[in-house]
TIVO-2410 file (N, C-alpha, C; in nm, 3 decimals):
# residues 119
REC num residu      c1      c2      c3 atome chaine
REC   1      M   0.084  -0.117  -0.011     N      A
REC   1      M  -0.007  -0.014   0.010    CA      A
REC   1      M   0.094   0.104  -0.015     C      A
REC   2      A   0.214   0.105   0.037     N      A
REC   2      A   0.300   0.229   0.036    CA      A
REC   2      A   0.324   0.276  -0.097     C      A
REC   3      K   0.312   0.211  -0.195     N      A
REC   3      K   0.350   0.247  -0.343    CA      A
REC   3      K   0.208   0.330  -0.364     C      A
REC   4      A   0.093   0.295  -0.342     N      A
REC   4      A  -0.021   0.351  -0.384    CA      A
REC   4      A  -0.024   0.495  -0.307     C      A
REC   5      E   0.046   0.517  -0.201     N      A
REC   5      E   0.039   0.647  -0.128    CA      A
REC   5      E   0.149   0.735  -0.206     C      A
REC   6      T   0.249   0.692  -0.271     N      A
REC   6      T   0.343   0.761  -0.335    CA      A
REC   6      T   0.278   0.802  -0.477     C      A
REC   7      Y   0.188   0.713  -0.533     N      A
REC   7      Y   0.137   0.744  -0.638    CA      A
REC   7      Y   0.022   0.849  -0.633     C      A
REC   8      K  -0.038   0.835  -0.521     N      A
REC   8      K  -0.136   0.944  -0.485    CA      A
REC   8      K  -0.081   1.096  -0.474     C      A
REC   9      K   0.037   1.102  -0.421     N      A
REC   9      K   0.102   1.234  -0.391    CA      A
REC   9      K   0.154   1.273  -0.542     C      A
REC  10      K   0.202   1.192  -0.615     N      A
REC  10      K   0.242   1.226  -0.754    CA      A
REC  10      K   0.121   1.277  -0.828     C      A
REC  11      I   0.011   1.207  -0.838     N      A
REC  11      I  -0.110   1.235  -0.911    CA      A
REC  11      I  -0.179   1.358  -0.853     C      A
REC  12      R  -0.187   1.387  -0.729     N      A
REC  12      R  -0.233   1.503  -0.681    CA      A
REC  12      R  -0.164   1.628  -0.724     C      A
REC  13      A  -0.036   1.609  -0.719     N      A
REC  13      A   0.055   1.710  -0.761    CA      A
REC  13      A   0.044   1.757  -0.901     C      A
REC  14      Q   0.016   1.660  -0.995     N      A
REC  14      Q  -0.022   1.684  -1.133    CA      A
REC  14      Q  -0.156   1.747  -1.149     C      A
REC  15      V  -0.244   1.682  -1.077     N      A
REC  15      V  -0.390   1.743  -1.080    CA      A
REC  15      V  -0.391   1.902  -1.026     C      A
REC  16      K  -0.320   1.907  -0.929     N      A
REC  16      K  -0.302   2.045  -0.875    CA      A
REC  16      K  -0.260   2.147  -0.976     C      A
REC  17      A  -0.128   2.093  -1.034     N      A
REC  17      A  -0.079   2.183  -1.135    CA      A
REC  17      A  -0.154   2.216  -1.255     C      A
REC  18      D  -0.247   2.114  -1.297     N      A
REC  18      D  -0.329   2.135  -1.409    CA      A
REC  18      D  -0.448   2.225  -1.363     C      A
REC  19      N  -0.480   2.232  -1.240     N      A
REC  19      N  -0.607   2.303  -1.198    CA      A
REC  19      N  -0.564   2.435  -1.111     C      A
REC  20      G  -0.479   2.503  -1.160     N      A
REC  20      G  -0.452   2.627  -1.084    CA      A
REC  20      G  -0.413   2.626  -0.931     C      A
REC  21      G  -0.358   2.515  -0.890     N      A
REC  21      G  -0.300   2.499  -0.754    CA      A
REC  21      G  -0.399   2.444  -0.664     C      A
REC  22      Q  -0.515   2.412  -0.729     N      A
REC  22      Q  -0.625   2.322  -0.636    CA      A
REC  22      Q  -0.645   2.201  -0.688     C      A
REC  23      V  -0.682   2.097  -0.588     N      A
REC  23      V  -0.724   1.959  -0.634    CA      A
REC  23      V  -0.881   1.975  -0.599     C      A
REC  24      P  -0.967   1.970  -0.712     N      A
REC  24      P  -1.106   1.952  -0.697    CA      A
REC  24      P  -1.157   1.846  -0.608     C      A
REC  25      E  -1.234   1.871  -0.535     N      A
REC  25      E  -1.283   1.773  -0.439    CA      A
REC  25      E  -1.333   1.650  -0.494     C      A
REC  26      H  -1.416   1.676  -0.616     N      A
REC  26      H  -1.479   1.551  -0.675    CA      A
REC  26      H  -1.387   1.463  -0.746     C      A
REC  27      L  -1.250   1.504  -0.743     N      A
REC  27      L  -1.168   1.399  -0.795    CA      A
REC  27      L  -1.079   1.319  -0.716     C      A
REC  28      S  -1.112   1.334  -0.589     N      A
REC  28      S  -1.052   1.252  -0.480    CA      A
REC  28      S  -1.068   1.106  -0.489     C      A
REC  29      L  -1.189   1.050  -0.519     N      A
REC  29      L  -1.202   0.918  -0.547    CA      A
REC  29      L  -1.128   0.864  -0.661     C      A
REC  30      T  -1.138   0.944  -0.763     N      A
REC  30      T  -1.079   0.899  -0.893    CA      A
REC  30      T  -0.924   0.885  -0.873     C      A
REC  31      I  -0.861   0.977  -0.789     N      A
REC  31      I  -0.725   0.982  -0.772    CA      A
REC  31      I  -0.682   0.854  -0.684     C      A
REC  32      D  -0.766   0.830  -0.573     N      A
REC  32      D  -0.737   0.699  -0.503    CA      A
REC  32      D  -0.737   0.575  -0.567     C      A
REC  33      N  -0.861   0.566  -0.655     N      A
REC  33      N  -0.860   0.460  -0.746    CA      A
REC  33      N  -0.760   0.436  -0.848     C      A
REC  34      Y  -0.705   0.551  -0.914     N      A
REC  34      Y  -0.606   0.529  -1.013    CA      A
REC  34      Y  -0.477   0.503  -0.944     C      A
REC  35      A  -0.438   0.567  -0.824     N      A
REC  35      A  -0.328   0.515  -0.734    CA      A
REC  35      A  -0.328   0.364  -0.721     C      A
REC  36      S  -0.457   0.319  -0.672     N      A
REC  36      S  -0.464   0.177  -0.646    CA      A
REC  36      S  -0.451   0.089  -0.768     C      A
REC  37      A  -0.500   0.135  -0.882     N      A
REC  37      A  -0.485   0.068  -1.010    CA      A
REC  37      A  -0.330   0.060  -1.044     C      A
REC  38      L  -0.268   0.158  -1.037     N      A
REC  38      L  -0.135   0.169  -1.063    CA      A
REC  38      L  -0.037   0.079  -0.985     C      A
REC  39      E  -0.074   0.064  -0.867     N      A
REC  39      E   0.004  -0.040  -0.770    CA      A
REC  39      E  -0.031  -0.169  -0.804     C      A
REC  40      T  -0.155  -0.204  -0.852     N      A
REC  40      T  -0.180  -0.337  -0.891    CA      A
REC  40      T  -0.112  -0.371  -1.026     C      A
REC  41      R  -0.108  -0.270  -1.125     N      A
REC  41      R  -0.036  -0.279  -1.245    CA      A
REC  41      R   0.102  -0.334  -1.217     C      A
REC  42      D   0.165  -0.257  -1.121     N      A
REC  42      D   0.316  -0.279  -1.090    CA      A
REC  42      D   0.326  -0.426  -1.032     C      A
REC  43      L   0.229  -0.470  -0.951     N      A
REC  43      L   0.256  -0.617  -0.898    CA      A
REC  43      L   0.248  -0.707  -1.014     C      A
REC  44      Y   0.151  -0.693  -1.122     N      A
REC  44      Y   0.134  -0.769  -1.228    CA      A
REC  44      Y   0.277  -0.782  -1.317     C      A
REC  45      R   0.332  -0.654  -1.341     N      A
REC  45      R   0.462  -0.637  -1.404    CA      A
REC  45      R   0.552  -0.710  -1.332     C      A
REC  46      D   0.588  -0.692  -1.201     N      A
REC  46      D   0.681  -0.747  -1.129    CA      A
REC  46      D   0.667  -0.911  -1.122     C      A
REC  47      Q   0.561  -0.957  -1.115     N      A
REC  47      Q   0.534  -1.101  -1.121    CA      A
REC  47      Q   0.563  -1.161  -1.265     C      A
REC  48      I   0.531  -1.107  -1.356     N      A
REC  48      I   0.567  -1.135  -1.506    CA      A
REC  48      I   0.723  -1.118  -1.528     C      A
REC  49      A   0.774  -1.031  -1.480     N      A
REC  49      A   0.927  -1.007  -1.486    CA      A
REC  49      A   0.987  -1.131  -1.420     C      A
REC  50      K   0.944  -1.166  -1.318     N      A
REC  50      K   0.989  -1.260  -1.236    CA      A
REC  50      K   0.997  -1.399  -1.293     C      A
REC  51      D   0.856  -1.432  -1.334     N      A
REC  51      D   0.850  -1.550  -1.398    CA      A
REC  51      D   0.867  -1.561  -1.554     C      A
REC  52      G   0.873  -1.462  -1.608     N      A
REC  52      G   0.894  -1.467  -1.782    CA      A
REC  52      G   0.755  -1.446  -1.828     C      A
REC  53      A   0.762  -1.401  -1.957     N      A
REC  53      A   0.616  -1.370  -2.016    CA      A
REC  53      A   0.584  -1.492  -2.079     C      A
REC  54      T   0.654  -1.596  -2.099     N      A
REC  54      T   0.604  -1.723  -2.134    CA      A
REC  54      T   0.630  -1.835  -2.031     C      A
REC  55      L   0.540  -1.936  -2.008     N      A
REC  55      L   0.567  -2.037  -1.921    CA      A
REC  55      L   0.580  -2.164  -2.003     C      A
REC  56      T   0.659  -2.245  -1.940     N      A
REC  56      T   0.691  -2.377  -2.025    CA      A
REC  56      T   0.612  -2.480  -1.922     C      A
REC  57      E   0.539  -2.562  -2.002     N      A
REC  57      E   0.461  -2.665  -1.937    CA      A
REC  57      E   0.490  -2.809  -2.029     C      A
REC  58      V   0.482  -2.900  -1.929     N      A
REC  58      V   0.512  -3.034  -1.979    CA      A
REC  58      V   0.382  -3.120  -1.962     C      A
REC  59      G   0.326  -3.188  -2.087     N      A
REC  59      G   0.190  -3.220  -2.079    CA      A
REC  59      G   0.202  -3.370  -2.012     C      A
REC  60      S   0.097  -3.432  -2.016     N      A
REC  60      S   0.062  -3.580  -1.981    CA      A
REC  60      S   0.161  -3.679  -2.050     C      A
REC  61      M   0.180  -3.650  -2.173     N      A
REC  61      M   0.246  -3.729  -2.272    CA      A
REC  61      M   0.406  -3.690  -2.275     C      A
REC  62      G   0.441  -3.612  -2.198     N      A
REC  62      G   0.583  -3.563  -2.196    CA      A
REC  62      G   0.607  -3.444  -2.294     C      A
REC  63      Q   0.511  -3.407  -2.365     N      A
REC  63      Q   0.533  -3.305  -2.478    CA      A
REC  63      Q   0.556  -3.168  -2.395     C      A
REC  64      V   0.650  -3.078  -2.451     N      A
REC  64      V   0.680  -2.940  -2.406    CA      A
REC  64      V   0.606  -2.844  -2.473     C      A
REC  65      S   0.539  -2.744  -2.409     N      A
REC  65      S   0.473  -2.646  -2.479    CA      A
REC  65      S   0.485  -2.513  -2.395     C      A
REC  66      K   0.490  -2.410  -2.480     N      A
REC  66      K   0.505  -2.294  -2.407    CA      A
REC  66      K   0.373  -2.202  -2.412     C      A
REC  67      R   0.334  -2.123  -2.318     N      A
REC  67      R   0.236  -2.043  -2.333    CA      A
REC  67      R   0.246  -1.922  -2.261     C      A
REC  68      Q   0.162  -1.818  -2.289     N      A
REC  68      Q   0.173  -1.683  -2.243    CA      A
REC  68      Q   0.144  -1.675  -2.095     C      A
REC  69      H   0.197  -1.609  -2.012     N      A
REC  69      H   0.194  -1.585  -1.874    CA      A
REC  69      H   0.037  -1.550  -1.852     C      A
REC  70      P  -0.028  -1.626  -1.766     N      A
REC  70      P  -0.168  -1.582  -1.744    CA      A
REC  70      P  -0.199  -1.441  -1.684     C      A
REC  71      L  -0.099  -1.368  -1.641     N      A
REC  71      L  -0.108  -1.248  -1.594    CA      A
REC  71      L  -0.095  -1.126  -1.713     C      A
REC  72      C  -0.060  -1.182  -1.820     N      A
REC  72      C  -0.017  -1.078  -1.936    CA      A
REC  72      C  -0.162  -1.013  -1.968     C      A
REC  73      G  -0.277  -1.095  -1.980     N      A
REC  73      G  -0.411  -1.045  -2.017    CA      A
REC  73      G  -0.442  -0.949  -1.903     C      A
REC  74      L  -0.418  -0.997  -1.772     N      A
REC  74      L  -0.469  -0.904  -1.673    CA      A
REC  74      L  -0.384  -0.790  -1.661     C      A
REC  75      L  -0.261  -0.790  -1.693     N      A
REC  75      L  -0.179  -0.669  -1.725    CA      A
REC  75      L  -0.226  -0.564  -1.813     C      A
REC  76      Y  -0.283  -0.607  -1.940     N      A
REC  76      Y  -0.333  -0.549  -2.033    CA      A
REC  76      Y  -0.446  -0.467  -1.997     C      A
REC  77      Q  -0.546  -0.554  -1.930     N      A
REC  77      Q  -0.664  -0.489  -1.878    CA      A
REC  77      Q  -0.641  -0.358  -1.763     C      A
REC  78      Q  -0.542  -0.395  -1.689     N      A
REC  78      Q  -0.502  -0.300  -1.573    CA      A
REC  78      Q  -0.441  -0.166  -1.642     C      A
REC  79      E  -0.380  -0.194  -1.754     N      A
REC  79      E  -0.317  -0.082  -1.834    CA      A
REC  79      E  -0.434  -0.013  -1.890     C      A
REC  80      M  -0.539  -0.052  -1.929     N      A
REC  80      M  -0.646   0.016  -2.001    CA      A
REC  80      M  -0.731   0.093  -1.869     C      A
REC  81      L  -0.729   0.041  -1.770     N      A
REC  81      L  -0.798   0.088  -1.648    CA      A
REC  81      L  -0.741   0.209  -1.604     C      A
REC  82      C  -0.588   0.206  -1.591     N      A
REC  82      C  -0.516   0.314  -1.566    CA      A
REC  82      C  -0.518   0.431  -1.664     C      A
REC  83      L  -0.524   0.390  -1.796     N      A
REC  83      L  -0.549   0.488  -1.888    CA      A
REC  83      L  -0.685   0.572  -1.879     C      A
REC  84      S  -0.780   0.487  -1.846     N      A
REC  84      S  -0.916   0.557  -1.824    CA      A
REC  84      S  -0.920   0.646  -1.716     C      A
REC  85      Y  -0.859   0.604  -1.613     N      A
REC  85      Y  -0.824   0.712  -1.499    CA      A
REC  85      Y  -0.757   0.829  -1.529     C      A
REC  86      A  -0.638   0.802  -1.609     N      A
REC  86      A  -0.573   0.919  -1.656    CA      A
REC  86      A  -0.657   1.022  -1.722     C      A
REC  87      K  -0.737   0.967  -1.829     N      A
REC  87      K  -0.811   1.041  -1.908    CA      A
REC  87      K  -0.927   1.121  -1.811     C      A
REC  88      A  -0.984   1.049  -1.729     N      A
REC  88      A  -1.075   1.104  -1.634    CA      A
REC  88      A  -1.010   1.237  -1.563     C      A
REC  89      L  -0.887   1.228  -1.531     N      A
REC  89      L  -0.823   1.334  -1.454    CA      A
REC  89      L  -0.755   1.429  -1.555     C      A
REC  90      G  -0.759   1.406  -1.691     N      A
REC  90      G  -0.707   1.510  -1.782    CA      A
REC  90      G  -0.558   1.500  -1.799     C      A
REC  91      S  -0.520   1.387  -1.758     N      A
REC  91      S  -0.373   1.373  -1.745    CA      A
REC  91      S  -0.310   1.318  -1.890     C      A
REC  92      T  -0.367   1.310  -1.994     N      A
REC  92      T  -0.323   1.255  -2.110    CA      A
REC  92      T  -0.306   1.368  -2.210     C      A
REC  93      N  -0.262   1.325  -2.333     N      A
REC  93      N  -0.240   1.440  -2.443    CA      A
REC  93      N  -0.362   1.440  -2.524     C      A
REC  94      A  -0.467   1.398  -2.478     N      A
REC  94      A  -0.589   1.379  -2.572    CA      A
REC  94      A  -0.628   1.530  -2.586     C      A
REC  95      K  -0.613   1.615  -2.495     N      A
REC  95      K  -0.657   1.748  -2.517    CA      A
REC  95      K  -0.566   1.814  -2.613     C      A
REC  96      A  -0.454   1.780  -2.628     N      A
REC  96      A  -0.341   1.836  -2.743    CA      A
REC  96      A  -0.386   1.816  -2.880     C      A
REC  97      A  -0.452   1.691  -2.886     N      A
REC  97      A  -0.499   1.654  -3.039    CA      A
REC  97      A  -0.624   1.720  -3.083     C      A
REC  98      K  -0.686   1.787  -2.985     N      A
REC  98      K  -0.830   1.845  -3.027    CA      A
REC  98      K  -0.792   1.971  -3.098     C      A
REC  99      K  -0.848   2.002  -3.216     N      A
REC  99      K  -0.829   2.113  -3.296    CA      A
REC  99      K  -0.928   2.226  -3.248     C      A
REC 100      S  -0.888   2.345  -3.248     N      A
REC 100      S  -0.965   2.454  -3.221    CA      A
REC 100      S  -1.057   2.504  -3.347     C      A
REC 101      D  -1.187   2.527  -3.314     N      A
REC 101      D  -1.272   2.568  -3.404    CA      A
REC 101      D  -1.236   2.714  -3.459     C      A
REC 102      N  -1.152   2.784  -3.394     N      A
REC 102      N  -1.115   2.928  -3.411    CA      A
REC 102      N  -0.983   2.946  -3.491     C      A
REC 103      E  -0.947   2.836  -3.570     N      A
REC 103      E  -0.828   2.827  -3.633    CA      A
REC 103      E  -0.847   2.936  -3.766     C      A
REC 104      P  -0.745   3.002  -3.793     N      A
REC 104      P  -0.742   3.082  -3.910    CA      A
REC 104      P  -0.770   3.013  -4.049     C      A
REC 105      V  -0.854   3.078  -4.126     N      A
REC 105      V  -0.881   3.009  -4.241    CA      A
REC 105      V  -0.757   3.006  -4.354     C      A
REC 106      D  -0.712   2.909  -4.402     N      A
REC 106      D  -0.616   2.923  -4.520    CA      A
REC 106      D  -0.691   2.958  -4.642     C      A
REC 107      E  -0.665   3.053  -4.682     N      A
REC 107      E  -0.728   3.120  -4.825    CA      A
REC 107      E  -0.682   3.021  -4.945     C      A
REC 108      N  -0.590   2.950  -4.931     N      A
REC 108      N  -0.569   2.858  -5.033    CA      A
REC 108      N  -0.621   2.708  -5.041     C      A
REC 109      D  -0.681   2.695  -4.923     N      A
REC 109      D  -0.747   2.549  -4.906    CA      A
REC 109      D  -0.886   2.557  -4.955     C      A
REC 110      P  -0.914   2.477  -5.079     N      A
REC 110      P  -1.036   2.497  -5.126    CA      A
REC 110      P  -1.148   2.424  -5.045     C      A
REC 111      M  -1.101   2.307  -4.963     N      A
REC 111      M  -1.201   2.244  -4.886    CA      A
REC 111      M  -1.259   2.336  -4.765     C      A
REC 112      K  -1.166   2.428  -4.681     N      A
REC 112      K  -1.198   2.516  -4.611    CA      A
REC 112      K  -1.290   2.614  -4.682     C      A
REC 113      Q  -1.258   2.677  -4.781     N      A
REC 113      Q  -1.331   2.777  -4.840    CA      A
REC 113      Q  -1.464   2.708  -4.869     C      A
REC 114      Y  -1.490   2.604  -4.914     N      A
REC 114      Y  -1.619   2.540  -4.952    CA      A
REC 114      Y  -1.700   2.521  -4.825     C      A
REC 115      Y  -1.637   2.484  -4.724     N      A
REC 115      Y  -1.691   2.462  -4.587    CA      A
REC 115      Y  -1.741   2.581  -4.531     C      A
REC 116      N  -1.669   2.697  -4.539     N      A
REC 116      N  -1.706   2.829  -4.483    CA      A
REC 116      N  -1.813   2.889  -4.566     C      A
REC 117      Q  -1.838   2.869  -4.700     N      A
REC 117      Q  -1.936   2.921  -4.781    CA      A
REC 117      Q  -2.061   2.837  -4.763     C      A
REC 118      H  -2.063   2.717  -4.700     N      A
REC 118      H  -2.181   2.648  -4.684    CA      A
REC 118      H  -2.208   2.618  -4.547     C      A
REC 119      K  -2.174   2.685  -4.454     N      A
REC 119      K  -2.215   2.678  -4.324    CA      A
REC 119      K  -2.337   2.696  -4.280     C      A
***
C-alpha cells in the first residue's frame, strides 16, 4: 500500500498543477482509485518479470509447450483501466490532439473555402 500512497502524492501534484493550484474535491475518489490501479499494475508487471512472459509446461505425454503468462491479459486490462483514470483526470495528451474551431482560414485551401461558404 506504500506504493499507492506515493502514486497518490504524484497524481495530486499533477492535478494541482493542471487546476491552478487546487485539487477539485470531486476528483479525490478517482485519484485514490487511479493510485490503487497503478499499484496493482506494478504487481502484475513484477510477477511477469520474475516468471517470464512465457511459461513452459510439460503435458501428460511428455510434450513440452510454451504459453503466455496468465497475468499478461490481466496486465493489459489493468493498463487500460489506468489509462481511463488518467483520461478522467485530464492527464493525457488527448486535449492536445483536439483542434480549435477558431483556427485561421487558409485562403488557399479549397475545402475550407467550400466549408465556410456552406455553413
